[in-house]
N, C-alpha and C positions, 0 to 999 in steps of 0.2 A: 269760439263756441258755436256750435251748430244749432240752427233753429228750424223747425218745420212749421209750414203754414198751409192751410187749406183755403185756397181762394174761393170766393163766391161770385156767381153770376158770369164766369168765364169758361172757356174751354180747358184751361189748364186744371190739373187735379191736385198738385202739390208743388210747393216751393220749398227748397232746402237751401238756406242761407247760412254761410259761414262768416262769422263777424269776429274781428280782433280789435277790441276796444270800440272806437267809433268808426272804423274803417271796414268796409265790405271786402272780405277776402274772395268769396265765390258765390255764385247763385246758380242752382240748377232748377229749371222749371220743367216739371214733368206734364206732358200733354200740351195741348194748345198748337199753335202754328210754330213749327220747329225753327224756320228761319228767323222769325221775329223774337221768339224766346230765347234762342241762343245769341242773337244779336244784342238784345237788352242785357243779358247776362254779362257778356263781354264788356259792354259799355260802362256798367256800374262797378265792375271789379277795380279795387283800388281807391274808390271814392268815398268820401265821408257820408255816413248815413243821412244826415240833415240835407246835404246837397242833393242826394238822390230822391229824398221825399219831395224836396222842392221842385225838382224837374219832372217827376212822374205822376204826382198827385193831381187827380182829376181828369186824366187823359180818358176819353171815351173809346169804345169799339163799337162802331155802328150805333144802334139805338139801345144798347145794353145799359148805358149809364155808367159803366166801369170797363176796364180792360185789364190785361195781364200786367202792364206797367203800373196802373193804378192800384191793382191788387198787391204788387210788390211794395208800393208805397205804404199801403195799409199794413202789411207784414212788417215793414221797418218801424212803423209807428208803434206797433204791438210789442216789437222787441225793445224799443226804448222805454216802454212803460214797465217792462219786466226787469230791466237792468237797473 
C-alpha cells in the first residue's frame, strides 16, 4: 500500500512510502538533500516499520528540532495508526 506524507519543519516536501504488511518496500523523499534522502531511503527498504521508527525517531537537523529521518519516523507512526 502506498502512503504519502507531508513533512513539517524540514527541506523535503513529500514522502512516498510503500508498505507491505509491516515491511517497508520503498521510500521516495521529494526535496531535501538528495544524497541524504536517497541514502536513508535505501537503508530502510526491507526493514520492519517498528525497527525504522526506533532507529530514526528524534534525530535532529541543526537547530530545527526535527530532520528528514525524524519526519520519516513520524510518517511511519501515522501509517501504523491508520492500519
